C-alpha positions as CSV (number, residue, x, y, z in Angstrom):
1,X,38.7,156.9,-53.1
2,X,38.8,155.9,-49.9
3,X,40.5,152.5,-49.4
4,X,38.1,150.0,-48.2
5,X,38.2,147.2,-45.4
6,X,38.8,143.9,-45.8
7,X,35.7,141.9,-44.0
8,X,36.4,138.0,-42.6
9,X,33.7,136.0,-43.2
10,X,33.8,133.4,-40.3
11,X,33.1,129.9,-41.6
12,X,31.0,127.4,-40.3
13,X,32.0,124.8,-38.0
14,X,31.7,121.3,-38.8
15,X,30.1,119.2,-36.0
16,X,30.9,116.2,-37.6
17,X,34.9,117.3,-37.3
18,X,34.5,118.6,-33.5
19,X,32.9,115.3,-31.8
20,X,35.7,113.0,-33.7
21,X,38.0,115.5,-31.9
22,X,36.8,115.1,-28.4
23,X,36.0,111.4,-28.8
24,X,40.3,111.4,-29.8
25,X,41.0,113.2,-26.7
26,X,39.0,110.8,-24.5
27,X,40.7,108.0,-25.5
28,X,44.3,109.3,-25.4
29,X,42.6,109.9,-21.7
30,X,41.6,105.9,-21.0
31,X,44.4,105.0,-22.7
32,X,46.8,107.0,-20.3
33,X,44.9,105.5,-17.1
34,X,45.3,101.9,-18.5
35,X,48.7,102.4,-19.4
36,X,49.3,104.0,-15.8
37,X,47.4,100.7,-14.4
38,X,49.2,98.2,-16.6
39,X,52.3,99.4,-14.9
40,X,51.2,99.7,-11.4
41,X,49.8,96.9,-11.6
42,X,52.9,94.9,-12.6
43,X,54.7,97.0,-10.1
44,X,52.7,95.1,-7.6
45,X,53.4,91.4,-9.1
46,X,56.5,92.3,-9.3
47,X,56.6,93.4,-5.8
48,X,54.6,90.6,-4.6
49,X,57.1,87.7,-6.6
50,X,59.8,89.7,-4.8
51,X,58.4,89.6,-1.4
52,X,56.6,86.6,-1.2
53,X,57.2,84.1,-4.5
54,X,61.0,84.5,-4.9
55,X,61.8,84.2,-1.5
56,X,59.9,81.0,-1.1
57,X,61.1,79.8,-4.7
58,X,64.9,80.3,-3.5
59,X,64.5,78.8,0.0
60,X,62.9,75.7,-2.0
61,X,66.3,75.5,-3.7
62,X,68.6,76.4,-1.0
63,X,66.3,73.6,1.0
64,X,66.8,71.1,-2.0
65,X,70.2,72.0,-2.3
66,X,71.0,71.0,1.4
67,X,69.6,67.1,0.8
68,X,71.2,67.2,-2.5
69,X,75.1,67.7,-0.8
70,X,73.8,65.7,2.0
71,X,73.3,62.6,-0.6
72,X,76.3,63.2,-2.0
73,X,78.7,63.0,0.6
74,X,76.4,60.0,2.3
75,X,77.7,58.6,-0.9
76,X,80.8,59.4,-0.5
77,X,80.9,57.4,2.8
78,X,79.7,54.1,1.8
79,X,81.8,54.2,-1.7
80,X,85.0,54.6,1.1
81,X,83.5,51.7,3.2
82,X,83.3,49.5,-0.3
83,X,86.4,50.0,-1.6
84,X,88.5,49.4,1.6
85,X,86.0,46.5,2.7
86,X,86.9,44.8,-0.4
87,X,90.7,45.5,-0.1
88,X,90.5,47.6,-3.5
89,X,93.8,49.2,-3.6
90,X,94.9,51.7,-5.9
91,X,90.5,51.8,-6.5
92,X,89.8,55.2,-7.9
93,X,86.9,57.3,-6.0
94,X,85.0,60.2,-7.6
95,X,82.5,61.9,-5.9
96,X,80.5,65.2,-7.2
97,X,79.8,68.5,-4.3
98,X,77.4,70.4,-5.8
99,X,78.7,73.8,-4.4
100,X,75.7,76.2,-6.0
101,X,71.7,75.9,-5.7
102,X,69.0,76.5,-8.6
103,X,68.9,80.3,-9.2
104,X,65.6,81.5,-10.2
105,X,66.4,84.5,-12.9
106,X,66.9,86.8,-13.5
107,X,66.1,88.2,-9.9
108,X,68.3,85.9,-8.2
109,X,71.2,83.8,-8.8
110,X,72.6,80.5,-7.0
111,X,73.4,81.0,-3.5
112,X,76.9,79.2,-3.4
113,X,79.0,76.9,-1.2
114,X,82.8,76.2,0.1
115,X,84.7,73.6,1.6
116,X,87.0,73.4,4.1
117,X,88.9,71.1,6.2
118,X,88.4,70.1,9.5
119,X,89.7,72.0,12.4
120,X,93.1,71.3,13.4
121,X,92.7,69.2,16.9
122,X,89.6,67.1,15.0
123,X,90.8,63.0,15.5
124,X,89.7,59.3,15.6
125,X,91.5,57.0,18.0
126,X,91.2,53.2,18.7
127,X,93.4,51.8,21.4
128,X,93.1,48.2,22.3
129,X,95.7,45.7,24.9
130,X,96.8,42.8,23.3
131,X,97.8,39.8,25.3
132,X,100.8,36.8,23.4
133,X,103.0,35.0,24.1
134,X,105.5,36.6,25.9
135,X,108.5,34.8,28.8
136,X,107.7,35.6,32.2
137,X,110.1,34.7,35.7
138,X,109.6,31.5,36.4
139,X,107.0,31.0,39.2
140,X,106.3,34.5,39.5
141,X,103.0,35.7,39.3
142,X,102.3,39.8,39.5
143,X,103.7,41.1,42.8
144,X,104.8,37.8,43.7
145,X,107.4,35.4,42.8
146,X,110.5,33.5,44.7
147,X,113.3,34.2,46.6
148,X,116.2,32.5,47.9
149,X,118.8,34.5,50.4
150,X,116.9,37.7,50.0
151,X,114.7,39.1,53.3
152,X,111.0,38.4,52.8
153,X,109.6,41.3,51.2
154,X,106.6,43.6,53.0
155,X,103.3,43.6,50.6
156,X,103.6,45.3,47.2
157,X,107.6,45.6,47.5
158,X,109.4,47.9,45.9
159,X,112.5,46.6,45.8
160,X,115.2,44.1,47.7
161,X,118.6,43.9,48.9
162,X,119.9,40.3,48.7
163,X,123.1,38.4,49.8
164,X,126.2,36.5,48.0
165,X,124.6,33.8,46.5
166,X,120.7,34.1,46.3
167,X,118.4,33.9,44.2
168,X,115.2,36.5,42.9
169,X,112.4,35.8,40.8
170,X,109.7,38.4,40.8
171,X,107.5,40.5,39.2
172,X,107.2,43.9,40.3
173,X,103.9,46.3,40.6
174,X,103.8,48.4,43.2
175,X,102.6,51.0,41.2
176,X,103.7,54.2,38.9
177,X,105.7,56.8,39.1
178,X,108.1,55.5,41.7
179,X,111.5,54.0,42.8
180,X,111.7,50.6,42.6
181,X,115.8,49.4,43.2
182,X,117.1,46.0,43.7
183,X,120.2,45.2,44.6
184,X,122.5,42.0,45.0
185,X,126.1,40.5,45.7
186,X,128.5,38.4,43.8
187,X,126.7,35.6,42.2
188,X,123.6,36.9,42.5
189,X,120.8,35.8,40.0
190,X,117.9,37.3,39.6
191,X,114.8,37.2,36.9
192,X,112.8,40.5,37.5
193,X,109.8,42.0,35.6
194,X,108.8,45.5,36.4
195,X,105.3,46.5,35.0
196,X,104.7,50.6,35.5
197,X,104.8,53.6,34.3
198,X,106.8,56.5,34.7
199,X,108.9,55.4,36.8
200,X,112.5,55.0,37.8
201,X,114.4,51.1,38.2
202,X,118.1,50.2,39.6
203,X,119.2,46.7,39.2
204,X,122.9,46.4,40.7
205,X,124.9,43.3,40.9
206,X,122.9,41.4,38.5
207,X,125.1,38.0,37.6
208,X,124.7,34.2,37.2
209,X,122.7,32.1,35.7
210,X,120.8,33.4,33.1
211,X,119.3,36.5,34.1
212,X,116.5,38.4,32.8
213,X,115.4,41.5,33.8
214,X,112.1,42.8,31.7
215,X,110.8,46.5,31.7
216,X,107.1,47.3,30.8
217,X,105.4,50.6,30.4
218,X,106.6,53.9,29.4
219,X,108.4,57.1,30.4
220,X,110.3,55.1,32.8
221,X,114.4,55.6,33.6
222,X,115.9,52.2,34.1
223,X,119.8,52.0,35.3
224,X,121.1,48.3,35.2
225,X,125.0,47.2,36.5
226,X,125.5,43.7,35.7
227,X,128.9,41.2,36.6
228,X,129.1,37.8,36.2
229,X,130.5,35.9,33.0
230,X,126.7,35.3,31.6
231,X,125.0,37.4,29.5
232,X,122.2,39.7,30.6
233,X,118.8,39.6,28.8
234,X,117.2,42.8,28.8
235,X,113.7,42.9,27.7
236,X,111.9,46.4,26.9
237,X,108.1,46.4,26.0
238,X,107.0,49.8,25.8
239,X,107.4,54.0,24.8
240,X,109.4,56.5,25.9
241,X,111.6,54.8,28.4
242,X,115.4,55.7,28.7
243,X,117.5,52.9,29.5
244,X,121.4,52.2,30.3
245,X,123.2,49.0,30.8
246,X,126.2,48.5,31.7
247,X,128.3,45.6,31.8
248,X,131.1,43.7,33.6
249,X,132.9,40.6,32.5
250,X,132.4,38.3,29.5
251,X,129.0,38.1,29.1
252,X,127.8,40.9,27.8
253,X,124.1,42.3,26.8
254,X,121.4,41.1,24.8
255,X,118.5,43.5,24.2
256,X,115.4,43.6,22.6
257,X,113.1,46.5,22.7
258,X,109.7,46.6,21.5
259,X,108.2,50.0,21.5
260,X,108.8,53.5,19.8
261,X,111.0,56.3,21.0
262,X,113.0,54.3,23.3
263,X,116.6,55.4,24.2
264,X,119.4,52.8,24.8
265,X,122.6,53.3,25.8
266,X,125.6,50.7,26.7
267,X,128.8,50.0,28.1
268,X,130.5,47.4,28.4
269,X,133.9,46.2,29.7
270,X,135.9,43.0,29.2
271,X,135.0,40.7,26.3
272,X,131.3,41.3,26.6
273,X,129.7,42.2,23.7
274,X,126.8,44.3,22.6
275,X,123.3,42.8,20.7
276,X,120.0,44.3,20.0
277,X,117.0,43.9,18.0
278,X,114.5,46.6,18.1
279,X,111.3,46.5,16.7
280,X,109.6,49.9,16.3
281,X,110.0,53.8,15.1
282,X,112.2,56.3,16.7
283,X,114.3,54.8,19.1
284,X,117.8,55.2,19.5
285,X,121.0,52.9,20.8
286,X,124.3,54.8,21.7
287,X,127.4,52.1,22.9
288,X,130.1,54.3,24.4
289,X,133.1,51.7,24.5
290,X,132.6,48.4,22.5
291,X,131.3,47.4,19.1
292,X,127.9,46.1,18.6
293,X,125.2,44.4,16.5
294,X,122.1,46.5,16.2
295,X,119.1,45.4,14.1
296,X,116.4,48.2,13.8
297,X,113.1,45.7,11.9
298,X,110.7,47.7,12.3
299,X,107.8,46.2,13.8
300,X,105.2,48.7,13.3
301,X,102.6,48.0,16.7
302,X,99.8,49.2,14.9
303,X,99.4,46.5,12.9
304,X,100.2,43.9,14.9
305,X,97.8,41.6,12.9
306,X,99.5,38.4,11.6
307,X,102.6,36.2,14.2
308,X,105.1,37.3,11.2
309,X,107.5,40.8,11.5
310,X,108.6,42.7,9.7
311,X,105.3,45.3,9.4
312,X,106.1,48.0,7.2
313,X,109.2,50.1,7.0
314,X,109.5,52.2,9.9
315,X,113.1,51.4,10.5
316,X,114.4,54.6,8.7
317,X,113.3,56.6,12.2
318,X,115.4,55.1,14.1
319,X,119.0,56.1,14.7
320,X,122.4,54.8,16.1
321,X,125.6,56.8,18.0
322,X,128.7,55.6,19.9
323,X,131.6,54.3,19.2
324,X,130.6,52.2,16.0
325,X,129.8,48.5,15.3
326,X,126.9,47.3,12.8
327,X,124.0,48.1,12.5
328,X,121.0,46.7,10.1
329,X,117.9,48.4,8.4
330,X,115.1,46.6,7.2
331,X,114.9,48.8,4.4
332,X,117.3,49.8,1.1
333,X,117.4,53.4,1.1
334,X,118.3,54.7,4.8
335,X,117.2,58.1,5.7
336,X,116.9,58.3,9.2
337,X,117.9,61.5,11.4
338,X,121.4,62.6,11.1
339,X,122.2,59.3,9.0
340,X,125.1,56.6,9.8
341,X,127.9,58.2,12.2
342,X,131.4,57.7,11.6
343,X,132.2,54.0,13.0
344,X,128.9,52.2,12.5
345,X,128.4,49.8,8.9
346,X,125.9,50.3,7.7
347,X,123.3,47.3,6.0
348,X,120.4,47.3,4.4
349,X,118.1,44.6,3.4
350,X,114.4,43.3,3.9
351,X,115.1,40.6,6.6
352,X,113.4,37.1,6.2
353,X,110.1,37.1,8.1
354,X,110.2,35.7,11.6
355,X,108.0,35.7,14.7
356,X,106.6,38.5,15.6
357,X,107.3,40.2,19.1
358,X,104.8,39.9,22.2
359,X,102.3,43.4,21.9
360,X,101.1,45.1,25.2
361,X,99.5,47.7,23.3
362,X,98.0,48.9,20.1
363,X,96.6,52.2,19.0
364,X,95.5,53.1,16.0
365,X,95.2,57.1,16.0
366,X,94.4,59.7,13.2
367,X,97.6,60.9,12.6
368,X,97.4,61.6,8.7
369,X,97.0,65.4,7.6
370,X,93.3,65.1,6.7
371,X,90.6,63.9,9.1
372,X,87.5,65.1,6.7
373,X,86.0,68.3,5.2
374,X,82.9,71.1,5.8
375,X,80.8,71.8,3.4
376,X,79.3,75.4,4.0
377,X,76.0,76.2,2.2
378,X,76.2,79.8,2.5
379,X,72.6,80.3,1.9
380,X,70.4,83.2,1.4
381,X,66.9,82.4,1.8
382,X,67.5,79.6,4.3
383,X,69.6,79.3,7.4
384,X,73.0,78.9,7.0
385,X,75.0,75.1,7.7
386,X,76.9,72.9,7.0
387,X,77.0,69.6,6.2
388,X,80.3,67.8,7.1
389,X,82.0,64.6,6.8
390,X,83.6,63.6,10.1
391,X,85.5,60.4,10.8
392,X,83.2,58.7,8.3
393,X,79.6,60.6,9.6
394,X,77.7,62.5,7.4
395,X,76.6,65.8,10.0
396,X,73.8,68.7,9.2
397,X,74.6,71.0,11.5
398,X,73.1,74.9,11.3
399,X,74.1,77.2,13.8
400,X,72.0,77.3,16.7
401,X,70.7,74.3,16.8
402,X,71.9,70.7,17.6
403,X,73.9,69.2,14.7
404,X,72.6,65.3,14.1
405,X,74.2,62.7,11.7
406,X,72.5,61.6,8.5
407,X,74.6,58.9,8.1
408,X,76.5,57.5,11.7
409,X,79.9,56.5,12.2
410,X,80.5,53.0,10.6
411,X,80.5,51.7,13.9
412,X,78.2,48.6,15.3
413,X,78.6,46.7,18.9
414,X,76.8,43.6,19.4
415,X,76.6,40.3,19.6
416,X,79.7,40.2,20.8
417,X,81.5,42.0,18.1
418,X,83.0,45.4,18.0
419,X,83.5,46.5,14.6
420,X,84.3,49.9,13.6
421,X,85.7,51.5,10.0
422,X,87.8,54.8,10.2
423,X,88.5,56.2,7.2
424,X,92.2,58.6,7.0
425,X,93.3,61.2,4.2
426,X,96.7,60.8,3.5
427,X,97.0,64.8,2.5
428,X,95.0,68.3,4.0
429,X,91.8,69.1,2.3
430,X,92.4,72.1,0.2
431,X,90.1,75.1,0.0
432,X,87.3,75.6,-2.4
433,X,84.3,78.4,-2.7
434,X,81.5,79.4,-5.8
435,X,78.3,77.7,-6.9
436,X,79.9,75.3,-9.3
437,X,80.4,71.4,-8.9
438,X,83.5,70.5,-6.6
439,X,84.7,66.9,-7.5
440,X,86.2,65.5,-4.9
441,X,88.7,62.1,-6.0
442,X,90.4,60.0,-3.7
443,X,92.4,57.0,-4.2
444,X,93.1,54.0,-1.8
445,X,96.6,54.1,-0.9
446,X,96.6,51.1,2.2
447,X,94.4,49.1,4.0
448,X,94.8,47.8,7.5
449,X,92.2,45.3,8.6
450,X,92.7,43.9,12.4
451,X,90.6,41.2,14.1
452,X,91.3,39.9,17.0
453,X,91.4,37.0,18.1
454,X,93.5,36.2,15.9
455,X,97.4,34.4,15.3
456,X,98.5,33.9,18.5
457,X,97.0,37.2,19.8
458,X,94.0,38.4,21.9
459,X,92.5,40.9,23.6
460,X,93.5,41.7,27.2
461,X,91.7,40.4,30.5
462,X,89.9,42.6,32.0
463,X,91.0,45.6,29.5
464,X,89.1,48.2,27.5
465,X,88.7,49.3,23.9
466,X,88.9,52.7,24.1
467,X,87.2,54.9,21.2
468,X,88.3,58.5,21.1
469,X,86.6,61.3,18.8
470,X,87.9,64.7,18.7
471,X,84.8,66.9,16.7
472,X,83.2,70.3,16.8
473,X,80.5,67.7,16.2
474,X,80.5,66.7,19.7
475,X,77.0,67.2,20.3
476,X,75.7,64.8,17.3
477,X,78.1,61.7,18.6
478,X,76.9,62.0,22.2
479,X,73.7,62.3,21.2
480,X,74.0,59.3,18.9
481,X,76.4,57.2,21.2
482,X,73.5,57.8,24.0
483,X,70.7,56.8,21.7
484,X,72.6,52.8,21.0
485,X,71.1,50.9,23.7
486,X,74.8,48.8,23.4
487,X,76.4,51.9,23.4
488,X,74.9,53.9,25.5
489,X,76.2,52.8,29.2
490,X,80.1,53.3,27.9
491,X,80.2,56.9,26.3
492,X,81.6,59.9,28.1
493,X,81.7,63.7,26.5
494,X,84.2,66.3,27.9
495,X,85.0,70.0,26.7
496,X,84.5,73.5,26.5
497,X,81.7,75.8,27.0
498,X,79.3,72.9,27.4
499,X,79.7,71.3,23.7
500,X,78.7,68.1,24.3
501,X,74.6,69.4,24.7
502,X,75.0,72.9,23.7
503,X,73.8,74.6,20.3
504,X,75.8,74.4,17.6
505,X,78.3,77.6,16.9
506,X,80.3,77.3,14.2
507,X,83.9,78.0,14.7
508,X,83.2,76.9,18.1
509,X,85.3,74.6,20.4
510,X,86.2,70.9,20.1
511,X,84.4,68.1,22.2
512,X,85.8,64.7,23.0
513,X,83.6,62.0,22.7
514,X,84.7,58.6,24.8
515,X,83.8,55.0,24.0
516,X,85.4,53.0,26.7
517,X,84.1,49.2,26.0
518,X,85.3,46.3,28.4
519,X,87.0,43.9,25.9
520,X,85.6,40.8,28.2
521,X,84.0,37.8,25.9
522,X,84.1,40.1,22.5
523,X,85.9,40.3,19.5
524,X,87.3,43.4,17.2
525,X,87.3,44.4,14.0
526,X,89.1,47.3,13.1
527,X,89.4,48.4,9.4
528,X,91.6,51.5,8.9
529,X,91.6,52.8,5.1
530,X,94.3,54.9,3.8
531,X,93.1,57.7,0.9
532,X,94.8,60.7,-1.4
533,X,92.1,63.4,-1.7
534,X,92.0,66.3,-4.0
535,X,89.6,68.2,-4.7
536,X,89.2,70.0,-8.9
């Protein structure tokens, strides 16, 4: 038998099943297209969000953060003045400073900030002249007086040469950086008053009845040789002077020093004695030939606000030298430079208050370690900026812009009264950075409230009140003072690169803005608050 072939019989297709397959394929294609379109929409939305919505949102966040920091520093400025005005010693102030802006998660985090101290050299100082009780040579007026036995003086004399028995009462004020020479013979008697700076003064042969030599000024070199049996009284009002006093006979020397950084050297012969009373800081006394009695009262020229002394414990900066004597300090733990040398017997006490001496100049300068601080806003979606607490004012500054005051300085001038609040930090401001919240913690350590005229002191006639601000934001200070009608005539500004009117550049030069106010017919109220400062 032959082999048989297998014959395959084709099955008829199910038309319904075929149509179902085609429909399933078309649905898959539509789903894929829809997915792609959906993804494209999402990408478009995200792109639009990242390019438009997010920058706008974060820009608003940065601007709101700037406003928040401005308000926080304005609050701090108000609190500092309020606690000082109330005299609330030891009062604590805590002010949060928000370093981070709001975020827009998940696409943008917070923009951060830094806190740094103001640049070195930034300062605010107030200086004014006071007048008070003062013994002047009898019959004398500036560059005038009486003379007997002396040649007639030329106009604006810088010296006299007088004969034996002559009497001279004279006020010398012929100028600064000069040489003054007064000499006499025998019983020559004199009461002399020198008002000058950076000058050399010689007085020779002074003796007789109650001689008096007074020097008012700074950076002078004075040489006095006294003879006779009557004590020579020497009065020095000023700072950075060097004085050499030599006495012969039994009268001795009586010395009063009112000032800082004055160096007194004495040499006496015979039975002469030396007595010195010094009001000030960083003064020195050297006695080369005899025992002396020295009182360091420690009067602080920047706090001459009543008729009594002493103010503060500044005598621990004063020194003695030479052969020895007794020295009295107005404190109980002397720690001055070099201590007390051999030969000197030191006494430590807080003397009873006595009448304050004449004060020629008082000044409040920004000597503490801290003068203010800057919050640097490191914005990503808005221009970077700074908000600074600068000498009691709150300043807003953008690179390439003009700095402006958010809170102006605490200073007013009108109705015959000049008022100013000066905040000072006892320690430097530490650096801080991040996006969290920095807490500024301050404590009021001391308050000085100056008000003149008061207690026998008044502002010097025809003198001025100088307010000097050295600041990186000179343009803001200068523009503000110019905008105040009562201050505009008295403001000047100087500095490199046109800093007084130039656009702001971080880290740029400091400018000096000065107010020079006439004192005739006005009162001054100066409030100074000293605070400890810490960031946490």
